[in-house]
PyMOL Python script that loads the backbone (N, CA, C, O; Angstrom):
from pymol import cmd

cmd.read_pdbstr("""\
ATOM      1  N   MET A   1     207.608 158.057 199.271  1.00  0.00           N
ATOM      2  CA  MET A   1     208.024 158.533 200.575  1.00  0.00           C
ATOM      3  C   MET A   1     208.749 159.869 200.451  1.00  0.00           C
ATOM      4  O   MET A   1     208.585 160.749 201.296  1.00  0.00           O
ATOM      5  N   ASN A   2     209.552 160.019 199.396  1.00  0.00           N
ATOM      6  CA  ASN A   2     210.263 161.271 199.195  1.00  0.00           C
ATOM      7  C   ASN A   2     209.300 162.418 198.922  1.00  0.00           C
ATOM      8  O   ASN A   2     209.551 163.551 199.333  1.00  0.00           O
ATOM      9  N   ASP A   3     208.193 162.132 198.229  1.00  0.00           N
ATOM     10  CA  ASP A   3     207.207 163.175 197.950  1.00  0.00           C
ATOM     11  C   ASP A   3     206.585 163.685 199.250  1.00  0.00           C
ATOM     12  O   ASP A   3     206.384 164.888 199.414  1.00  0.00           O
ATOM     13  N   LEU A   4     206.287 162.782 200.156  1.00  0.00           N
ATOM     14  CA  LEU A   4     205.707 163.181 201.434  1.00  0.00           C
ATOM     15  C   LEU A   4     206.690 164.047 202.216  1.00  0.00           C
ATOM     16  O   LEU A   4     206.301 165.068 202.784  1.00  0.00           O
ATOM     17  N   LYS A   5     207.950 163.649 202.248  1.00  0.00           N
ATOM     18  CA  LYS A   5     208.962 164.426 202.964  1.00  0.00           C
ATOM     19  C   LYS A   5     209.113 165.810 202.349  1.00  0.00           C
ATOM     20  O   LYS A   5     209.228 166.801 203.070  1.00  0.00           O
ATOM     21  N   LYS A   6     209.112 165.884 201.020  1.00  0.00           N
ATOM     22  CA  LYS A   6     209.215 167.174 200.345  1.00  0.00           C
ATOM     23  C   LYS A   6     208.024 168.064 200.687  1.00  0.00           C
ATOM     24  O   LYS A   6     208.187 169.259 200.935  1.00  0.00           O
ATOM     25  N   GLN A   7     206.835 167.482 200.698  1.00  0.00           N
ATOM     26  CA  GLN A   7     205.638 168.253 201.032  1.00  0.00           C
ATOM     27  C   GLN A   7     205.673 168.724 202.475  1.00  0.00           C
ATOM     28  O   GLN A   7     205.264 169.848 202.768  1.00  0.00           O
ATOM     29  N   MET A   8     206.153 167.884 203.380  1.00  0.00           N
ATOM     30  CA  MET A   8     206.227 168.276 204.785  1.00  0.00           C
ATOM     31  C   MET A   8     207.267 169.379 204.991  1.00  0.00           C
ATOM     32  O   MET A   8     207.087 170.253 205.840  1.00  0.00           O
ATOM     33  N   ASP A   9     208.343 169.339 204.222  1.00  0.00           N
ATOM     34  CA  ASP A   9     209.363 170.386 204.322  1.00  0.00           C
ATOM     35  C   ASP A   9     208.838 171.735 203.851  1.00  0.00           C
ATOM     36  O   ASP A   9     209.344 172.777 204.268  1.00  0.00           O
ATOM     37  N   LEU A  10     207.830 171.726 202.987  1.00  0.00           N
ATOM     38  CA  LEU A  10     207.265 172.966 202.475  1.00  0.00           C
ATOM     39  C   LEU A  10     206.322 173.637 203.470  1.00  0.00           C
ATOM     40  O   LEU A  10     206.004 174.815 203.311  1.00  0.00           O
ATOM     41  N   ILE A  11     205.869 172.913 204.489  1.00  0.00           N
ATOM     42  CA  ILE A  11     204.933 173.469 205.468  1.00  0.00           C
ATOM     43  C   ILE A  11     205.680 174.471 206.341  1.00  0.00           C
ATOM     44  O   ILE A  11     206.733 174.163 206.900  1.00  0.00           O
ATOM     45  N   ASP A  12     205.124 175.667 206.450  1.00  0.00           N
ATOM     46  CA  ASP A  12     205.739 176.721 207.252  1.00  0.00           C
ATOM     47  C   ASP A  12     205.356 176.532 208.722  1.00  0.00           C
ATOM     48  O   ASP A  12     204.175 176.520 209.070  1.00  0.00           O
ATOM     49  N   ILE A  13     206.350 176.389 209.560  1.00  0.00           N
ATOM     50  CA  ILE A  13     206.122 176.196 211.001  1.00  0.00           C
ATOM     51  C   ILE A  13     206.621 177.443 211.723  1.00  0.00           C
ATOM     52  O   ILE A  13     207.778 177.828 211.553  1.00  0.00           O
ATOM     53  N   PRO A  14     205.764 178.085 212.533  1.00  0.00           N
ATOM     54  CA  PRO A  14     206.202 179.265 213.277  1.00  0.00           C
ATOM     55  C   PRO A  14     207.372 178.915 214.216  1.00  0.00           C
ATOM     56  O   PRO A  14     207.433 177.813 214.760  1.00  0.00           O
ATOM     57  N   GLU A  15     208.280 179.857 214.391  1.00  0.00           N
ATOM     58  CA  GLU A  15     209.477 179.626 215.205  1.00  0.00           C
ATOM     59  C   GLU A  15     209.110 179.275 216.649  1.00  0.00           C
ATOM     60  O   GLU A  15     209.756 178.417 217.252  1.00  0.00           O
ATOM     61  N   SER A  16     208.091 179.918 217.210  1.00  0.00           N
ATOM     62  CA  SER A  16     207.710 179.638 218.595  1.00  0.00           C
ATOM     63  C   SER A  16     207.218 178.196 218.751  1.00  0.00           C
ATOM     64  O   SER A  16     207.505 177.547 219.757  1.00  0.00           O
ATOM     65  N   LEU A  17     206.489 177.705 217.773  1.00  0.00           N
ATOM     66  CA  LEU A  17     206.007 176.324 217.829  1.00  0.00           C
ATOM     67  C   LEU A  17     207.169 175.344 217.675  1.00  0.00           C
ATOM     68  O   LEU A  17     207.209 174.300 218.326  1.00  0.00           O
ATOM     69  N   HIS A  18     208.104 175.698 216.807  1.00  0.00           N
ATOM     70  CA  HIS A  18     209.275 174.844 216.600  1.00  0.00           C
ATOM     71  C   HIS A  18     210.094 174.738 217.892  1.00  0.00           C
ATOM     72  O   HIS A  18     210.507 173.642 218.270  1.00  0.00           O
ATOM     73  N   GLN A  19     210.330 175.857 218.564  1.00  0.00           N
ATOM     74  CA  GLN A  19     211.085 175.853 219.819  1.00  0.00           C
ATOM     75  C   GLN A  19     210.356 175.060 220.894  1.00  0.00           C
ATOM     76  O   GLN A  19     210.973 174.306 221.646  1.00  0.00           O
ATOM     77  N   ARG A  20     209.048 175.231 220.962  1.00  0.00           N
ATOM     78  CA  ARG A  20     208.266 174.522 221.979  1.00  0.00           C
ATOM     79  C   ARG A  20     208.301 173.009 221.748  1.00  0.00           C
ATOM     80  O   ARG A  20     208.387 172.233 222.700  1.00  0.00           O
ATOM     81  N   SER A  21     208.235 172.601 220.494  1.00  0.00           N
ATOM     82  CA  SER A  21     208.290 171.170 220.204  1.00  0.00           C
ATOM     83  C   SER A  21     209.670 170.602 220.532  1.00  0.00           C
ATOM     84  O   SER A  21     209.775 169.471 221.005  1.00  0.00           O
ATOM     85  N   GLN A  22     210.721 171.369 220.289  1.00  0.00           N
ATOM     86  CA  GLN A  22     212.067 170.917 220.645  1.00  0.00           C
ATOM     87  C   GLN A  22     212.203 170.765 222.164  1.00  0.00           C
ATOM     88  O   GLN A  22     212.815 169.808 222.637  1.00  0.00           O
ATOM     89  N   GLN A  23     211.642 171.697 222.921  1.00  0.00           N
ATOM     90  CA  GLN A  23     211.675 171.601 224.382  1.00  0.00           C
ATOM     91  C   GLN A  23     210.932 170.361 224.855  1.00  0.00           C
ATOM     92  O   GLN A  23     211.385 169.677 225.773  1.00  0.00           O
ATOM     93  N   GLY A  24     209.793 170.067 224.233  1.00  0.00           N
ATOM     94  CA  GLY A  24     209.025 168.884 224.605  1.00  0.00           C
ATOM     95  C   GLY A  24     209.786 167.601 224.321  1.00  0.00           C
ATOM     96  O   GLY A  24     209.743 166.659 225.112  1.00  0.00           O
ATOM     97  N   ILE A  25     210.478 167.565 223.199  1.00  0.00           N
ATOM     98  CA  ILE A  25     211.266 166.377 222.854  1.00  0.00           C
ATOM     99  C   ILE A  25     212.403 166.183 223.842  1.00  0.00           C
ATOM    100  O   ILE A  25     212.647 165.062 224.287  1.00  0.00           O
ATOM    101  N   GLU A  26     213.102 167.256 224.192  1.00  0.00           N
ATOM    102  CA  GLU A  26     214.205 167.169 225.156  1.00  0.00           C
ATOM    103  C   GLU A  26     213.703 166.719 226.530  1.00  0.00           C
ATOM    104  O   GLU A  26     214.338 165.893 227.185  1.00  0.00           O
ATOM    105  N   GLN A  27     212.566 167.263 226.962  1.00  0.00           N
ATOM    106  CA  GLN A  27     212.001 166.878 228.257  1.00  0.00           C
ATOM    107  C   GLN A  27     211.602 165.406 228.251  1.00  0.00           C
ATOM    108  O   GLN A  27     211.829 164.702 229.235  1.00  0.00           O
ATOM    109  N   ALA A  28     211.020 164.941 227.172  1.00  0.00           N
ATOM    110  CA  ALA A  28     210.615 163.536 227.078  1.00  0.00           C
ATOM    111  C   ALA A  28     211.831 162.620 227.120  1.00  0.00           C
ATOM    112  O   ALA A  28     211.786 161.558 227.740  1.00  0.00           O
ATOM    113  N   LYS A  29     212.918 163.021 226.466  1.00  0.00           N
ATOM    114  CA  LYS A  29     214.139 162.221 226.499  1.00  0.00           C
ATOM    115  C   LYS A  29     214.685 162.115 227.920  1.00  0.00           C
ATOM    116  O   LYS A  29     215.108 161.041 228.350  1.00  0.00           O
ATOM    117  N   LYS A  30     214.674 163.227 228.643  1.00  0.00           N
ATOM    118  CA  LYS A  30     215.172 163.230 230.024  1.00  0.00           C
ATOM    119  C   LYS A  30     214.296 162.349 230.917  1.00  0.00           C
ATOM    120  O   LYS A  30     214.811 161.575 231.723  1.00  0.00           O
ATOM    121  N   GLU A  31     212.986 162.466 230.776  1.00  0.00           N
ATOM    122  CA  GLU A  31     212.077 161.667 231.601  1.00  0.00           C
ATOM    123  C   GLU A  31     212.186 160.191 231.269  1.00  0.00           C
ATOM    124  O   GLU A  31     212.097 159.351 232.164  1.00  0.00           O
ATOM    125  N   GLN A  32     212.375 159.866 230.016  1.00  0.00           N
ATOM    126  CA  GLN A  32     212.506 158.471 229.614  1.00  0.00           C
ATOM    127  C   GLN A  32     213.757 157.874 230.222  1.00  0.00           C
ATOM    128  O   GLN A  32     213.729 156.731 230.680  1.00  0.00           O
ATOM    129  N   TYR A  33     214.851 158.611 230.240  1.00  0.00           N
ATOM    130  CA  TYR A  33     216.101 158.125 230.820  1.00  0.00           C
ATOM    131  C   TYR A  33     215.959 157.936 232.324  1.00  0.00           C
ATOM    132  O   TYR A  33     216.466 156.956 232.870  1.00  0.00           O
ATOM    133  N   LYS A  34     215.283 158.849 232.998  1.00  0.00           N
ATOM    134  CA  LYS A  34     215.127 158.768 234.451  1.00  0.00           C
ATOM    135  C   LYS A  34     214.312 157.552 234.861  1.00  0.00           C
ATOM    136  O   LYS A  34     214.631 156.913 235.863  1.00  0.00           O
ATOM    137  N   THR A  35     213.280 157.219 234.121  1.00  0.00           N
ATOM    138  CA  THR A  35     212.427 156.107 234.529  1.00  0.00           C
ATOM    139  C   THR A  35     213.134 154.762 234.393  1.00  0.00           C
ATOM    140  O   THR A  35     212.808 153.822 235.118  1.00  0.00           O
ATOM    141  N   LYS A  36     214.092 154.655 233.481  1.00  0.00           N
ATOM    142  CA  LYS A  36     214.775 153.389 233.274  1.00  0.00           C
ATOM    143  C   LYS A  36     216.012 153.237 234.145  1.00  0.00           C
ATOM    144  O   LYS A  36     216.549 152.134 234.247  1.00  0.00           O
ATOM    145  N   SER A  37     216.478 154.301 234.771  1.00  0.00           N
ATOM    146  CA  SER A  37     217.748 154.242 235.481  1.00  0.00           C
ATOM    147  C   SER A  37     217.681 153.387 236.752  1.00  0.00           C
ATOM    148  O   SER A  37     218.717 152.879 237.182  1.00  0.00           O
ATOM    149  N   TRP A  38     216.534 153.212 237.358  1.00  0.00           N
ATOM    150  CA  TRP A  38     216.456 152.455 238.612  1.00  0.00           C
ATOM    151  C   TRP A  38     216.309 150.954 238.373  1.00  0.00           C
ATOM    152  O   TRP A  38     216.583 150.164 239.276  1.00  0.00           O
ATOM    153  N   VAL A  39     215.888 150.549 237.193  1.00  0.00           N
ATOM    154  CA  VAL A  39     215.666 149.132 236.914  1.00  0.00           C
ATOM    155  C   VAL A  39     216.948 148.306 237.042  1.00  0.00           C
ATOM    156  O   VAL A  39     216.915 147.261 237.691  1.00  0.00           O
ATOM    157  N   PRO A  40     218.071 148.718 236.459  1.00  0.00           N
ATOM    158  CA  PRO A  40     219.292 147.913 236.610  1.00  0.00           C
ATOM    159  C   PRO A  40     219.773 147.840 238.058  1.00  0.00           C
ATOM    160  O   PRO A  40     220.334 146.825 238.470  1.00  0.00           O
ATOM    161  N   LYS A  41     219.561 148.892 238.824  1.00  0.00           N
ATOM    162  CA  LYS A  41     219.991 148.890 240.224  1.00  0.00           C
ATOM    163  C   LYS A  41     219.244 147.818 241.010  1.00  0.00           C
ATOM    164  O   LYS A  41     219.843 147.117 241.826  1.00  0.00           O
ATOM    165  N   ILE A  42     217.961 147.689 240.773  1.00  0.00           N
ATOM    166  CA  ILE A  42     217.170 146.673 241.473  1.00  0.00           C
ATOM    167  C   ILE A  42     217.614 145.278 241.050  1.00  0.00           C
ATOM    168  O   ILE A  42     217.738 144.383 241.887  1.00  0.00           O
ATOM    169  N   ALA A  43     217.852 145.091 239.762  1.00  0.00           N
ATOM    170  CA  ALA A  43     218.273 143.778 239.262  1.00  0.00           C
ATOM    171  C   ALA A  43     219.618 143.371 239.861  1.00  0.00           C
ATOM    172  O   ALA A  43     219.799 142.219 240.256  1.00  0.00           O
ATOM    173  N   VAL A  44     220.552 144.305 239.929  1.00  0.00           N
ATOM    174  CA  VAL A  44     221.874 144.003 240.501  1.00  0.00           C
ATOM    175  C   VAL A  44     221.748 143.702 241.988  1.00  0.00           C
ATOM    176  O   VAL A  44     222.406 142.791 242.489  1.00  0.00           O
ATOM    177  N   THR A  45     220.927 144.441 242.688  1.00  0.00           N
ATOM    178  CA  THR A  45     220.736 144.209 244.124  1.00  0.00           C
ATOM    179  C   THR A  45     220.140 142.836 244.384  1.00  0.00           C
ATOM    180  O   THR A  45     220.594 142.122 245.278  1.00  0.00           O
ATOM    181  N   LEU A  46     219.131 142.462 243.615  1.00  0.00           N
ATOM    182  CA  LEU A  46     218.514 141.146 243.791  1.00  0.00           C
ATOM    183  C   LEU A  46     219.484 140.023 243.430  1.00  0.00           C
ATOM    184  O   LEU A  46     219.526 138.995 244.106  1.00  0.00           O
ATOM    185  N   ALA A  47     220.255 140.215 242.377  1.00  0.00           N
ATOM    186  CA  ALA A  47     221.228 139.194 241.980  1.00  0.00           C
ATOM    187  C   ALA A  47     222.306 139.036 243.047  1.00  0.00           C
ATOM    188  O   ALA A  47     222.709 137.916 243.360  1.00  0.00           O
ATOM    189  N   ALA A  48     222.771 140.138 243.599  1.00  0.00           N
ATOM    190  CA  ALA A  48     223.794 140.070 244.649  1.00  0.00           C
ATOM    191  C   ALA A  48     223.227 139.391 245.896  1.00  0.00           C
ATOM    192  O   ALA A  48     223.908 138.585 246.530  1.00  0.00           O
ATOM    193  N   GLY A  49     222.000 139.712 246.240  1.00  0.00           N
ATOM    194  CA  GLY A  49     221.371 139.070 247.395  1.00  0.00           C
ATOM    195  C   GLY A  49     221.218 137.574 247.189  1.00  0.00           C
ATOM    196  O   GLY A  49     221.451 136.792 248.111  1.00  0.00           O
ATOM    197  N   GLY A  50     220.827 137.168 245.984  1.00  0.00           N
ATOM    198  CA  GLY A  50     220.710 135.741 245.682  1.00  0.00           C
ATOM    199  C   GLY A  50     222.047 135.038 245.716  1.00  0.00           C
ATOM    200  O   GLY A  50     222.146 133.904 246.184  1.00  0.00           O
ATOM    201  N   PHE A  51     223.076 135.704 245.223  1.00  0.00           N
ATOM    202  CA  PHE A  51     224.416 135.127 245.240  1.00  0.00           C
ATOM    203  C   PHE A  51     224.895 134.933 246.673  1.00  0.00           C
ATOM    204  O   PHE A  51     225.451 133.885 247.001  1.00  0.00           O
ATOM    205  N   VAL A  52     224.691 135.915 247.519  1.00  0.00           N
ATOM    206  CA  VAL A  52     225.098 135.806 248.927  1.00  0.00           C
ATOM    207  C   VAL A  52     224.336 134.681 249.607  1.00  0.00           C
ATOM    208  O   VAL A  52     224.913 133.925 250.388  1.00  0.00           O
ATOM    209  N   ALA A  53     223.047 134.562 249.317  1.00  0.00           N
ATOM    210  CA  ALA A  53     222.243 133.498 249.920  1.00  0.00           C
ATOM    211  C   ALA A  53     222.749 132.122 249.483  1.00  0.00           C
ATOM    212  O   ALA A  53     222.793 131.194 250.290  1.00  0.00           O
ATOM    213  N   LEU A  54     223.129 131.986 248.221  1.00  0.00           N
ATOM    214  CA  LEU A  54     223.642 130.712 247.734  1.00  0.00           C
ATOM    215  C   LEU A  54     225.009 130.397 248.339  1.00  0.00           C
ATOM    216  O   LEU A  54     225.303 129.240 248.642  1.00  0.00           O
ATOM    217  N   MET A  55     225.828 131.403 248.512  1.00  0.00           N
ATOM    218  CA  MET A  55     227.167 131.199 249.079  1.00  0.00           C
ATOM    219  C   MET A  55     227.091 130.792 250.556  1.00  0.00           C
ATOM    220  O   MET A  55     227.971 130.094 251.060  1.00  0.00           O
ATOM    221  N   ARG A  56     226.052 131.226 251.231  1.00  0.00           N
ATOM    222  CA  ARG A  56     225.881 130.865 252.636  1.00  0.00           C
ATOM    223  C   ARG A  56     225.227 129.497 252.776  1.00  0.00           C
ATOM    224  O   ARG A  56     224.924 129.068 253.890  1.00  0.00           O
ATOM    225  N   GLY A  57     225.013 128.831 251.700  1.00  0.00           N
ATOM    226  CA  GLY A  57     224.398 127.508 251.746  1.00  0.00           C
ATOM    227  C   GLY A  57     222.890 127.553 251.748  1.00  0.00           C
ATOM    228  O   GLY A  57     222.247 126.559 252.086  1.00  0.00           O
ATOM    229  N   GLY A  58     222.317 128.658 251.387  1.00  0.00           N
ATOM    230  CA  GLY A  58     220.876 128.775 251.325  1.00  0.00           C
ATOM    231  C   GLY A  58     220.228 128.948 252.683  1.00  0.00           C
ATOM    232  O   GLY A  58     219.009 128.820 252.796  1.00  0.00           O
ATOM    233  N   THR A  59     221.006 129.237 253.722  1.00  0.00           N
ATOM    234  CA  THR A  59     220.429 129.401 255.066  1.00  0.00           C
ATOM    235  C   THR A  59     219.554 130.630 255.138  1.00  0.00           C
ATOM    236  O   THR A  59     218.651 130.680 255.973  1.00  0.00           O
ATOM    237  N   ALA A  60     219.778 131.610 254.311  1.00  0.00           N
ATOM    238  CA  ALA A  60     218.960 132.810 254.345  1.00  0.00           C
ATOM    239  C   ALA A  60     217.555 132.532 253.822  1.00  0.00           C
ATOM    240  O   ALA A  60     216.626 133.281 254.126  1.00  0.00           O
ATOM    241  N   LEU A  61     217.386 131.467 253.042  1.00  0.00           N
ATOM    242  CA  LEU A  61     216.088 131.160 252.470  1.00  0.00           C
ATOM    243  C   LEU A  61     215.266 130.243 253.380  1.00  0.00           C
ATOM    244  O   LEU A  61     214.078 130.034 253.136  1.00  0.00           O
ATOM    245  N   ARG A  62     215.867 129.715 254.388  1.00  0.00           N
ATOM    246  CA  ARG A  62     215.132 128.787 255.272  1.00  0.00           C
ATOM    247  C   ARG A  62     214.468 129.488 256.408  1.00  0.00           C
ATOM    248  O   ARG A  62     213.816 128.847 257.233  1.00  0.00           O
TER     249      ARG A  62
END
""", "prot")
cmd.dss("prot")
cmd.show_as("cartoon", "prot")
cmd.util.cbc("prot")
cmd.orient("prot")
């Protein structure tokens, strides 16, 4: 594994390509965070709604 890493470190990468790949990685990180941010909000909303329905004696479900 160390030999592969050493060989990859020897590959010359143009600066423009390196910058572009860094921008792509940063953009992907931002998009990944955005897509997951709404999931907990929905789960909390549904849990709160279920809790309120149970506290009311389940009348909201009838």
